[in-house]
N, CA, C and O atoms as a CHARMM CRD file, in Angstrom:
* protein
*
  344
    1    1 MET  N     70.01300 115.35800 116.55100 PROA 1      0.00000
    2    1 MET  CA    71.05100 115.24600 115.54200 PROA 1      0.00000
    3    1 MET  C     71.26300 116.61100 114.88500 PROA 1      0.00000
    4    1 MET  O     70.30900 117.33900 114.60700 PROA 1      0.00000
    5    2 LYS  N     72.52200 116.93900 114.64500 PROA 2      0.00000
    6    2 LYS  CA    72.83500 118.21700 114.00300 PROA 2      0.00000
    7    2 LYS  C     72.49700 118.16300 112.51500 PROA 2      0.00000
    8    2 LYS  O     72.36200 117.08800 111.93100 PROA 2      0.00000
    9    3 TYR  N     72.36500 119.33900 111.92100 PROA 3      0.00000
   10    3 TYR  CA    72.12900 119.40000 110.48800 PROA 3      0.00000
   11    3 TYR  C     73.37500 118.94000 109.75300 PROA 3      0.00000
   12    3 TYR  O     74.49600 119.25300 110.15500 PROA 3      0.00000
   13    4 ARG  N     73.17300 118.19600 108.67500 PROA 4      0.00000
   14    4 ARG  CA    74.29300 117.69500 107.88600 PROA 4      0.00000
   15    4 ARG  C     74.28800 118.34800 106.51600 PROA 4      0.00000
   16    4 ARG  O     73.23600 118.67200 105.96400 PROA 4      0.00000
   17    5 SER  N     75.48000 118.53200 105.98300 PROA 5      0.00000
   18    5 SER  CA    75.59800 119.08000 104.63100 PROA 5      0.00000
   19    5 SER  C     75.31700 117.97000 103.61800 PROA 5      0.00000
   20    5 SER  O     75.28300 116.78700 103.95800 PROA 5      0.00000
   21    6 ARG  N     75.11800 118.38100 102.37800 PROA 6      0.00000
   22    6 ARG  CA    74.89200 117.39700 101.31400 PROA 6      0.00000
   23    6 ARG  C     76.09000 116.46600 101.16900 PROA 6      0.00000
   24    6 ARG  O     75.93000 115.27200 100.91800 PROA 6      0.00000
   25    7 THR  N     77.28900 117.01800 101.32800 PROA 7      0.00000
   26    7 THR  CA    78.47900 116.17600 101.18100 PROA 7      0.00000
   27    7 THR  C     78.56200 115.14400 102.30200 PROA 7      0.00000
   28    7 THR  O     79.01800 114.02300 102.07800 PROA 7      0.00000
   29    8 GLU  N     78.13200 115.50900 103.49300 PROA 8      0.00000
   30    8 GLU  CA    78.11300 114.53600 104.58800 PROA 8      0.00000
   31    8 GLU  C     77.12400 113.41500 104.30000 PROA 8      0.00000
   32    8 GLU  O     77.41800 112.24400 104.54100 PROA 8      0.00000
   33    9 ILE  N     75.95000 113.77500 103.78200 PROA 9      0.00000
   34    9 ILE  CA    74.94400 112.76900 103.45800 PROA 9      0.00000
   35    9 ILE  C     75.43700 111.86000 102.33700 PROA 9      0.00000
   36    9 ILE  O     75.26100 110.64300 102.39600 PROA 9      0.00000
   37   10 VAL  N     76.05500 112.45100 101.31600 PROA 10     0.00000
   38   10 VAL  CA    76.62500 111.64900 100.22400 PROA 10     0.00000
   39   10 VAL  C     77.68300 110.69600 100.78300 PROA 10     0.00000
   40   10 VAL  O     77.71600 109.52200 100.41300 PROA 10     0.00000
   41   11 GLY  N     78.53800 111.18900 101.66300 PROA 11     0.00000
   42   11 GLY  CA    79.55800 110.33700 102.28100 PROA 11     0.00000
   43   11 GLY  C     78.92900 109.19300 103.06100 PROA 11     0.00000
   44   11 GLY  O     79.41300 108.06300 103.00100 PROA 11     0.00000
   45   12 ASN  N     77.85800 109.47300 103.79000 PROA 12     0.00000
   46   12 ASN  CA    77.17000 108.42900 104.54800 PROA 12     0.00000
   47   12 ASN  C     76.56300 107.37300 103.62600 PROA 12     0.00000
   48   12 ASN  O     76.61200 106.17800 103.92200 PROA 12     0.00000
   49   13 ILE  N     75.99400 107.82100 102.51400 PROA 13     0.00000
   50   13 ILE  CA    75.39200 106.88300 101.55200 PROA 13     0.00000
   51   13 ILE  C     76.47200 106.01700 100.90600 PROA 13     0.00000
   52   13 ILE  O     76.31500 104.80000 100.80600 PROA 13     0.00000
   53   14 LEU  N     77.55900 106.63500 100.47200 PROA 14     0.00000
   54   14 LEU  CA    78.64800 105.88100  99.85600 PROA 14     0.00000
   55   14 LEU  C     79.23700 104.87200 100.83100 PROA 14     0.00000
   56   14 LEU  O     79.56200 103.74800 100.44800 PROA 14     0.00000
   57   15 ASP  N     79.36900 105.26800 102.07000 PROA 15     0.00000
   58   15 ASP  CA    79.88900 104.37100 103.09500 PROA 15     0.00000
   59   15 ASP  C     78.92100 103.20800 103.33000 PROA 15     0.00000
   60   15 ASP  O     79.34200 102.05700 103.45300 PROA 15     0.00000
   61   16 ALA  N     77.63200 103.51600 103.39000 PROA 16     0.00000
   62   16 ALA  CA    76.62100 102.48500 103.62900 PROA 16     0.00000
   63   16 ALA  C     76.55600 101.48100 102.48200 PROA 16     0.00000
   64   16 ALA  O     76.31000 100.29700 102.71300 PROA 16     0.00000
   65   17 ALA  N     76.77600 101.94100 101.24400 PROA 17     0.00000
   66   17 ALA  CA    76.67500 101.06900 100.06900 PROA 17     0.00000
   67   17 ALA  C     77.98300 100.35700  99.74400 PROA 17     0.00000
   68   17 ALA  O     78.04500  99.57800  98.79300 PROA 17     0.00000
   69   18 ASN  N     79.01300 100.61400 100.51400 PROA 18     0.00000
   70   18 ASN  CA    80.30900  99.98900 100.27700 PROA 18     0.00000
   71   18 ASN  C     80.17600  98.46500 100.43800 PROA 18     0.00000
   72   18 ASN  O     79.82000  97.97700 101.51100 PROA 18     0.00000
   73   19 GLY  N     80.45900  97.74000  99.38400 PROA 19     0.00000
   74   19 GLY  CA    80.34900  96.28800  99.42500 PROA 19     0.00000
   75   19 GLY  C     79.02400  95.77500  98.89200 PROA 19     0.00000
   76   19 GLY  O     78.88600  94.58000  98.62900 PROA 19     0.00000
   77   20 GLY  N     78.04400  96.66200  98.72800 PROA 20     0.00000
   78   20 GLY  CA    76.75300  96.27700  98.18200 PROA 20     0.00000
   79   20 GLY  C     75.70100  96.07700  99.25500 PROA 20     0.00000
   80   20 GLY  O     75.92400  95.35900 100.23000 PROA 20     0.00000
   81   21 THR  N     74.55400  96.71400  99.07100 PROA 21     0.00000
   82   21 THR  CA    73.45700  96.59100 100.02800 PROA 21     0.00000
   83   21 THR  C     72.14500  97.05900  99.40400 PROA 21     0.00000
   84   21 THR  O     72.12700  97.54000  98.27100 PROA 21     0.00000
   85   22 THR  N     71.06400  96.91900 100.13800 PROA 22     0.00000
   86   22 THR  CA    69.73800  97.29100  99.64400 PROA 22     0.00000
   87   22 THR  C     69.40800  98.74100  99.98800 PROA 22     0.00000
   88   22 THR  O     70.09600  99.37600 100.78700 PROA 22     0.00000
   89   23 LYS  N     68.34400  99.25100  99.36900 PROA 23     0.00000
   90   23 LYS  CA    67.88900 100.61200  99.63900 PROA 23     0.00000
   91   23 LYS  C     67.57600 100.79500 101.12500 PROA 23     0.00000
   92   23 LYS  O     67.96100 101.79400 101.73200 PROA 23     0.00000
   93   24 THR  N     66.87900  99.82600 101.69600 PROA 24     0.00000
   94   24 THR  CA    66.46600  99.93200 103.10100 PROA 24     0.00000
   95   24 THR  C     67.66400 100.06300 104.02600 PROA 24     0.00000
   96   24 THR  O     67.66300 100.89100 104.93700 PROA 24     0.00000
   97   25 LYS  N     68.68100  99.25300 103.79600 PROA 25     0.00000
   98   25 LYS  CA    69.87000  99.30700 104.65800 PROA 25     0.00000
   99   25 LYS  C     70.61500 100.62500 104.49400 PROA 25     0.00000
  100   25 LYS  O     71.15300 101.16500 105.46000 PROA 25     0.00000
  101   26 ILE  N     70.64600 101.14600 103.25900 PROA 26     0.00000
  102   26 ILE  CA    71.28100 102.45300 103.04000 PROA 26     0.00000
  103   26 ILE  C     70.52200 103.51900 103.82300 PROA 26     0.00000
  104   26 ILE  O     71.13500 104.36800 104.47100 PROA 26     0.00000
  105   27 MET  N     69.18900 103.47700 103.76700 PROA 27     0.00000
  106   27 MET  CA    68.36800 104.45800 104.48600 PROA 27     0.00000
  107   27 MET  C     68.68400 104.44300 105.97900 PROA 27     0.00000
  108   27 MET  O     68.88000 105.49700 106.58400 PROA 27     0.00000
  109   28 TYR  N     68.73300 103.25500 106.57100 PROA 28     0.00000
  110   28 TYR  CA    68.98500 103.15000 108.00700 PROA 28     0.00000
  111   28 TYR  C     70.40800 103.55500 108.38300 PROA 28     0.00000
  112   28 TYR  O     70.61700 104.24900 109.37800 PROA 28     0.00000
  113   29 LYS  N     71.37600 103.12400 107.59500 PROA 29     0.00000
  114   29 LYS  CA    72.77300 103.44400 107.91400 PROA 29     0.00000
  115   29 LYS  C     73.09600 104.91800 107.71600 PROA 29     0.00000
  116   29 LYS  O     73.89900 105.48500 108.45700 PROA 29     0.00000
  117   30 ALA  N     72.46300 105.55100 106.69900 PROA 30     0.00000
  118   30 ALA  CA    72.74800 106.95300 106.39300 PROA 30     0.00000
  119   30 ALA  C     71.77700 107.90800 107.08800 PROA 30     0.00000
  120   30 ALA  O     71.92300 109.12500 106.97800 PROA 30     0.00000
  121   31 TYR  N     70.79000 107.36700 107.80200 PROA 31     0.00000
  122   31 TYR  CA    69.78300 108.18000 108.51900 PROA 31     0.00000
  123   31 TYR  C     69.07300 109.15300 107.58600 PROA 31     0.00000
  124   31 TYR  O     69.03700 110.35600 107.84300 PROA 31     0.00000
  125   32 ILE  N     68.50300 108.62000 106.49300 PROA 32     0.00000
  126   32 ILE  CA    67.76500 109.45900 105.55500 PROA 32     0.00000
  127   32 ILE  C     66.41200 108.82200 105.22900 PROA 32     0.00000
  128   32 ILE  O     66.21400 107.62200 105.42300 PROA 32     0.00000
  129   33 SER  N     65.49500 109.63900 104.73300 PROA 33     0.00000
  130   33 SER  CA    64.16800 109.15700 104.35700 PROA 33     0.00000
  131   33 SER  C     64.21300 108.52000 102.96900 PROA 33     0.00000
  132   33 SER  O     65.20400 108.63000 102.24600 PROA 33     0.00000
  133   34 TYR  N     63.12100 107.85700 102.61900 PROA 34     0.00000
  134   34 TYR  CA    63.03900 107.22400 101.30300 PROA 34     0.00000
  135   34 TYR  C     63.09200 108.26900 100.19000 PROA 34     0.00000
  136   34 TYR  O     63.74800 108.06100  99.16900 PROA 34     0.00000
  137   35 ASN  N     62.40100 109.38900 100.38700 PROA 35     0.00000
  138   35 ASN  CA    62.41500 110.44800  99.37200 PROA 35     0.00000
  139   35 ASN  C     63.82100 111.01800  99.17900 PROA 35     0.00000
  140   35 ASN  O     64.25000 111.26400  98.05200 PROA 35     0.00000
  141   36 GLN  N     64.52800 111.22500 100.27800 PROA 36     0.00000
  142   36 GLN  CA    65.91300 111.69400 100.17100 PROA 36     0.00000
  143   36 GLN  C     66.76300 110.66400  99.44100 PROA 36     0.00000
  144   36 GLN  O     67.58200 111.01200  98.59000 PROA 36     0.00000
  145   37 LEU  N     66.56200 109.39600  99.78100 PROA 37     0.00000
  146   37 LEU  CA    67.34200 108.32900  99.16500 PROA 37     0.00000
  147   37 LEU  C     67.14600 108.31600  97.65100 PROA 37     0.00000
  148   37 LEU  O     68.11700 108.19600  96.90300 PROA 37     0.00000
  149   38 LYS  N     65.91100 108.43600  97.19700 PROA 38     0.00000
  150   38 LYS  CA    65.63600 108.43700  95.75500 PROA 38     0.00000
  151   38 LYS  C     66.36900 109.57800  95.06200 PROA 38     0.00000
  152   38 LYS  O     66.96100 109.38500  94.00000 PROA 38     0.00000
  153   39 GLU  N     66.33200 110.76400  95.66100 PROA 39     0.00000
  154   39 GLU  CA    67.01900 111.92400  95.07900 PROA 39     0.00000
  155   39 GLU  C     68.52200 111.68900  94.97500 PROA 39     0.00000
  156   39 GLU  O     69.12500 111.85500  93.91400 PROA 39     0.00000
  157   40 TYR  N     69.11000 111.29800  96.10700 PROA 40     0.00000
  158   40 TYR  CA    70.56200 111.11500  96.14700 PROA 40     0.00000
  159   40 TYR  C     71.02100 109.97600  95.25000 PROA 40     0.00000
  160   40 TYR  O     72.03800 110.10300  94.56800 PROA 40     0.00000
  161   41 LEU  N     70.28600 108.85700  95.23700 PROA 41     0.00000
  162   41 LEU  CA    70.69500 107.72500  94.40400 PROA 41     0.00000
  163   41 LEU  C     70.71000 108.08900  92.93200 PROA 41     0.00000
  164   41 LEU  O     71.61200 107.68100  92.20000 PROA 41     0.00000
  165   42 SER  N     69.71800 108.85400  92.48900 PROA 42     0.00000
  166   42 SER  CA    69.69900 109.22100  91.06900 PROA 42     0.00000
  167   42 SER  C     70.92200 110.05900  90.71700 PROA 42     0.00000
  168   42 SER  O     71.51700 109.86500  89.65600 PROA 42     0.00000
  169   43 VAL  N     71.30600 110.98500  91.58900 PROA 43     0.00000
  170   43 VAL  CA    72.48700 111.82100  91.33200 PROA 43     0.00000
  171   43 VAL  C     73.76600 110.98100  91.40100 PROA 43     0.00000
  172   43 VAL  O     74.65800 111.13500  90.56700 PROA 43     0.00000
  173   44 LEU  N     73.85000 110.10600  92.38000 PROA 44     0.00000
  174   44 LEU  CA    75.05500 109.28600  92.54200 PROA 44     0.00000
  175   44 LEU  C     75.22100 108.29600  91.38900 PROA 44     0.00000
  176   44 LEU  O     76.33900 108.06000  90.92900 PROA 44     0.00000
  177   45 ILE  N     74.12000 107.72100  90.92300 PROA 45     0.00000
  178   45 ILE  CA    74.19200 106.79900  89.78300 PROA 45     0.00000
  179   45 ILE  C     74.57000 107.55900  88.51500 PROA 45     0.00000
  180   45 ILE  O     75.38900 107.09300  87.72400 PROA 45     0.00000
  181   46 GLU  N     73.97200 108.72400  88.33200 PROA 46     0.00000
  182   46 GLU  CA    74.25200 109.55600  87.15900 PROA 46     0.00000
  183   46 GLU  C     75.73300 109.93000  87.08000 PROA 46     0.00000
  184   46 GLU  O     76.29200 110.05200  85.99000 PROA 46     0.00000
  185   47 ASN  N     76.36000 110.11100  88.24200 PROA 47     0.00000
  186   47 ASN  CA    77.77800 110.50000  88.29700 PROA 47     0.00000
  187   47 ASN  C     78.72100 109.31500  88.50700 PROA 47     0.00000
  188   47 ASN  O     79.89800 109.49100  88.82300 PROA 47     0.00000
  189   48 ASN  N     78.18800 108.11600  88.32800 PROA 48     0.00000
  190   48 ASN  CA    78.98100 106.87600  88.43000 PROA 48     0.00000
  191   48 ASN  C     79.67800 106.70400  89.78200 PROA 48     0.00000
  192   48 ASN  O     80.79200 106.18500  89.84800 PROA 48     0.00000
  193   49 LEU  N     79.02300 107.13700  90.84900 PROA 49     0.00000
  194   49 LEU  CA    79.57100 106.95300  92.18900 PROA 49     0.00000
  195   49 LEU  C     78.97700 105.71300  92.86100 PROA 49     0.00000
  196   49 LEU  O     79.58200 105.12800  93.75900 PROA 49     0.00000
  197   50 ILE  N     77.79100 105.33000  92.41300 PROA 50     0.00000
  198   50 ILE  CA    77.11800 104.11700  92.89000 PROA 50     0.00000
  199   50 ILE  C     76.56400 103.39500  91.66800 PROA 50     0.00000
  200   50 ILE  O     76.13100 104.02400  90.70200 PROA 50     0.00000
  201   51 GLU  N     76.58400 102.06100  91.72400 PROA 51     0.00000
  202   51 GLU  CA    75.99700 101.28700  90.63600 PROA 51     0.00000
  203   51 GLU  C     74.88900 100.39000  91.18900 PROA 51     0.00000
  204   51 GLU  O     74.93700  99.93800  92.33300 PROA 51     0.00000
  205   52 TYR  N     73.89000 100.14800  90.33500 PROA 52     0.00000
  206   52 TYR  CA    72.79300  99.25700  90.68700 PROA 52     0.00000
  207   52 TYR  C     73.08200  97.90000  90.07800 PROA 52     0.00000
  208   52 TYR  O     73.32800  97.79200  88.87600 PROA 52     0.00000
  209   53 ILE  N     73.05300  96.86300  90.90400 PROA 53     0.00000
  210   53 ILE  CA    73.29900  95.50400  90.43700 PROA 53     0.00000
  211   53 ILE  C     71.94000  94.83700  90.27300 PROA 53     0.00000
  212   53 ILE  O     71.27500  94.50200  91.25300 PROA 53     0.00000
  213   54 ASP  N     71.54100  94.64900  89.02000 PROA 54     0.00000
  214   54 ASP  CA    70.18200  94.21900  88.69000 PROA 54     0.00000
  215   54 ASP  C     69.83200  92.83400  89.22800 PROA 54     0.00000
  216   54 ASP  O     68.74300  92.64700  89.77000 PROA 54     0.00000
  217   55 GLY  N     70.71100  91.88300  89.09400 PROA 55     0.00000
  218   55 GLY  CA    70.41500  90.50900  89.51100 PROA 55     0.00000
  219   55 GLY  C     70.09200  90.37500  90.98700 PROA 55     0.00000
  220   55 GLY  O     69.21300  89.60200  91.37100 PROA 55     0.00000
  221   56 THR  N     70.80300  91.12900  91.81300 PROA 56     0.00000
  222   56 THR  CA    70.60400  91.03800  93.26600 PROA 56     0.00000
  223   56 THR  C     69.78800  92.19700  93.81800 PROA 56     0.00000
  224   56 THR  O     69.46900  92.21700  95.00600 PROA 56     0.00000
  225   57 GLN  N     69.44700  93.15700  92.97300 PROA 57     0.00000
  226   57 GLN  CA    68.69500  94.35500  93.34600 PROA 57     0.00000
  227   57 GLN  C     69.36900  95.10700  94.51000 PROA 57     0.00000
  228   57 GLN  O     68.71800  95.52500  95.46700 PROA 57     0.00000
  229   58 THR  N     70.67900  95.25800  94.39000 PROA 58     0.00000
  230   58 THR  CA    71.43700  95.97700  95.40700 PROA 58     0.00000
  231   58 THR  C     72.19900  97.13800  94.76900 PROA 58     0.00000
  232   58 THR  O     72.31700  97.23800  93.54800 PROA 58     0.00000
  233   59 PHE  N     72.70500  98.00100  95.63000 PROA 59     0.00000
  234   59 PHE  CA    73.50500  99.14100  95.20300 PROA 59     0.00000
  235   59 PHE  C     74.90000  98.97000  95.77500 PROA 59     0.00000
  236   59 PHE  O     75.07200  98.51100  96.90400 PROA 59     0.00000
  237   60 LYS  N     75.89700  99.34800  94.97700 PROA 60     0.00000
  238   60 LYS  CA    77.29200  99.18500  95.39600 PROA 60     0.00000
  239   60 LYS  C     78.08100 100.43200  95.03100 PROA 60     0.00000
  240   60 LYS  O     77.92600 100.97900  93.93900 PROA 60     0.00000
  241   61 THR  N     78.91500 100.87100  95.94100 PROA 61     0.00000
  242   61 THR  CA    79.79100 102.01800  95.69100 PROA 61     0.00000
  243   61 THR  C     80.84500 101.62800  94.66500 PROA 61     0.00000
  244   61 THR  O     81.50300 100.59600  94.80100 PROA 61     0.00000
  245   62 THR  N     81.00400 102.46200  93.63000 PROA 62     0.00000
  246   62 THR  CA    81.99200 102.19300  92.57700 PROA 62     0.00000
  247   62 THR  C     83.38400 102.62100  93.04600 PROA 62     0.00000
  248   62 THR  O     83.54300 103.19900  94.12100 PROA 62     0.00000
  249   63 GLU  N     84.37200 102.33000  92.22800 PROA 63     0.00000
  250   63 GLU  CA    85.75000 102.74200  92.52500 PROA 63     0.00000
  251   63 GLU  C     85.83500 104.26400  92.62900 PROA 63     0.00000
  252   63 GLU  O     86.50000 104.79600  93.51800 PROA 63     0.00000
  253   64 LYS  N     85.15600 104.95900  91.71500 PROA 64     0.00000
  254   64 LYS  CA    85.11500 106.42500  91.74300 PROA 64     0.00000
  255   64 LYS  C     84.46600 106.90600  93.04400 PROA 64     0.00000
  256   64 LYS  O     84.92400 107.87700  93.64600 PROA 64     0.00000
  257   65 GLY  N     83.40400 106.22900  93.47400 PROA 65     0.00000
  258   65 GLY  CA    82.73100 106.57200  94.72000 PROA 65     0.00000
  259   65 GLY  C     83.61600 106.34000  95.93500 PROA 65     0.00000
  260   65 GLY  O     83.59800 107.12300  96.88400 PROA 65     0.00000
  261   66 LEU  N     84.39200 105.25500  95.89900 PROA 66     0.00000
  262   66 LEU  CA    85.31200 104.96500  97.00500 PROA 66     0.00000
  263   66 LEU  C     86.40600 106.02700  97.09500 PROA 66     0.00000
  264   66 LEU  O     86.82200 106.40800  98.18800 PROA 66     0.00000
  265   67 ASN  N     86.86700 106.50200  95.93600 PROA 67     0.00000
  266   67 ASN  CA    87.87100 107.57400  95.92900 PROA 67     0.00000
  267   67 ASN  C     87.29900 108.85600  96.53400 PROA 67     0.00000
  268   67 ASN  O     87.96200 109.52700  97.32400 PROA 67     0.00000
  269   68 LEU  N     86.06000 109.19000  96.15600 PROA 68     0.00000
  270   68 LEU  CA    85.40700 110.37100  96.72200 PROA 68     0.00000
  271   68 LEU  C     85.23000 110.21300  98.22900 PROA 68     0.00000
  272   68 LEU  O     85.46900 111.15500  98.98500 PROA 68     0.00000
  273   69 LEU  N     84.81500 109.03900  98.66300 PROA 69     0.00000
  274   69 LEU  CA    84.62300 108.77700 100.09100 PROA 69     0.00000
  275   69 LEU  C     85.94300 108.92300 100.85200 PROA 69     0.00000
  276   69 LEU  O     85.97500 109.48200 101.94900 PROA 69     0.00000
  277   70 LYS  N     87.01800 108.42300 100.26800 PROA 70     0.00000
  278   70 LYS  CA    88.33700 108.53900 100.89300 PROA 70     0.00000
  279   70 LYS  C     88.73400 110.00500 101.04900 PROA 70     0.00000
  280   70 LYS  O     89.20400 110.41700 102.11000 PROA 70     0.00000
  281   71 MET  N     88.54100 110.79500  99.98200 PROA 71     0.00000
  282   71 MET  CA    88.86900 112.22800 100.05600 PROA 71     0.00000
  283   71 MET  C     87.98700 112.94200 101.07700 PROA 71     0.00000
  284   71 MET  O     88.46100 113.80300 101.81900 PROA 71     0.00000
  285   72 HSD  N     86.71400 112.58700 101.11200 PROA 72     0.00000
  286   72 HSD  CA    85.77400 113.19000 102.06000 PROA 72     0.00000
  287   72 HSD  C     86.22200 112.91400 103.49800 PROA 72     0.00000
  288   72 HSD  O     86.21000 113.81400 104.33700 PROA 72     0.00000
  289   73 ASN  N     86.61400 111.67600 103.77700 PROA 73     0.00000
  290   73 ASN  CA    87.06600 111.31100 105.12100 PROA 73     0.00000
  291   73 ASN  C     88.36700 112.02000 105.49400 PROA 73     0.00000
  292   73 ASN  O     88.54300 112.44700 106.63500 PROA 73     0.00000
  293   74 GLU  N     89.27100 112.14200 104.53100 PROA 74     0.00000
  294   74 GLU  CA    90.54000 112.83200 104.78900 PROA 74     0.00000
  295   74 GLU  C     90.30700 114.30500 105.08500 PROA 74     0.00000
  296   74 GLU  O     90.93300 114.87000 105.98200 PROA 74     0.00000
  297   75 MET  N     89.40200 114.92800 104.32600 PROA 75     0.00000
  298   75 MET  CA    89.08900 116.34000 104.58200 PROA 75     0.00000
  299   75 MET  C     88.46200 116.51500 105.96300 PROA 75     0.00000
  300   75 MET  O     88.76700 117.47100 106.67500 PROA 75     0.00000
  301   76 GLY  N     87.59600 115.59500 106.32900 PROA 76     0.00000
  302   76 GLY  CA    86.97100 115.65000 107.64700 PROA 76     0.00000
  303   76 GLY  C     88.00000 115.55400 108.76000 PROA 76     0.00000
  304   76 GLY  O     87.91500 116.26500 109.76100 PROA 76     0.00000
  305   77 GLU  N     88.97800 114.66600 108.57600 PROA 77     0.00000
  306   77 GLU  CA    90.04800 114.52800 109.57300 PROA 77     0.00000
  307   77 GLU  C     90.87300 115.80300 109.66800 PROA 77     0.00000
  308   77 GLU  O     91.20700 116.25100 110.76500 PROA 77     0.00000
  309   78 LEU  N     91.20600 116.39100 108.51000 PROA 78     0.00000
  310   78 LEU  CA    91.98600 117.63000 108.50700 PROA 78     0.00000
  311   78 LEU  C     91.22400 118.75600 109.20600 PROA 78     0.00000
  312   78 LEU  O     91.79700 119.49300 110.00800 PROA 78     0.00000
  313   79 LEU  N     89.95300 118.88400 108.90400 PROA 79     0.00000
  314   79 LEU  CA    89.14900 119.94100 109.52700 PROA 79     0.00000
  315   79 LEU  C     89.02000 119.72100 111.02500 PROA 79     0.00000
  316   79 LEU  O     89.09000 120.67200 111.80300 PROA 79     0.00000
  317   80 TYR  N     88.83000 118.46800 111.43200 PROA 80     0.00000
  318   80 TYR  CA    88.70200 118.15300 112.85100 PROA 80     0.00000
  319   80 TYR  C     89.99600 118.48900 113.58200 PROA 80     0.00000
  320   80 TYR  O     89.96700 119.05600 114.67400 PROA 80     0.00000
  321   81 THR  N     91.12900 118.13900 112.98300 PROA 81     0.00000
  322   81 THR  CA    92.43100 118.41600 113.59000 PROA 81     0.00000
  323   81 THR  C     92.66200 119.92000 113.68100 PROA 81     0.00000
  324   81 THR  O     93.14900 120.40700 114.70200 PROA 81     0.00000
  325   82 THR  N     92.32000 120.66200 112.63100 PROA 82     0.00000
  326   82 THR  CA    92.50200 122.10800 112.59100 PROA 82     0.00000
  327   82 THR  C     91.64100 122.78400 113.64700 PROA 82     0.00000
  328   82 THR  O     92.11700 123.65900 114.37000 PROA 82     0.00000
  329   83 VAL  N     90.39800 122.39100 113.73900 PROA 83     0.00000
  330   83 VAL  CA    89.47400 122.99700 114.71500 PROA 83     0.00000
  331   83 VAL  C     89.93000 122.67100 116.13700 PROA 83     0.00000
  332   83 VAL  O     89.83700 123.51400 117.02900 PROA 83     0.00000
  333   84 LYS  N     90.41800 121.46100 116.34500 PROA 84     0.00000
  334   84 LYS  CA    90.87900 121.04000 117.66300 PROA 84     0.00000
  335   84 LYS  C     92.06800 121.88000 118.13400 PROA 84     0.00000
  336   84 LYS  O     92.19200 122.17600 119.32300 PROA 84     0.00000
  337   85 GLU  N     92.94500 122.26200 117.19300 PROA 85     0.00000
  338   85 GLU  CA    94.14700 123.01100 117.52700 PROA 85     0.00000
  339   85 GLU  C     93.83800 124.47200 117.85500 PROA 85     0.00000
  340   85 GLU  O     94.57600 125.10500 118.61000 PROA 85     0.00000
  341   86 VAL  N     92.76600 125.00600 117.29800 PROA 86     0.00000
  342   86 VAL  CA    92.45100 126.42400 117.47300 PROA 86     0.00000
  343   86 VAL  C     91.91100 126.70600 118.81400 PROA 86     0.00000
  344   86 VAL  O     91.59500 127.85500 119.12300 PROA 86     0.00000
């Protein structure tokens, strides 16, 4: 696997948590370790991109997080198209 940037990892986490899921499922879907997950979740929660749902003990991407994910995906498409044309 190639090295990923922090923004790619954040995008993977936001995508994995879309709709609500557990820490374990986020780890597997985003291909990150537990230590990485703890670091990223604290930053994402602090910035209101992911919320923790106490009753179900799950994490869910917020509206703000979905907007960031949408922009991240659009930028990726633009870069892919640009690189393909060159």
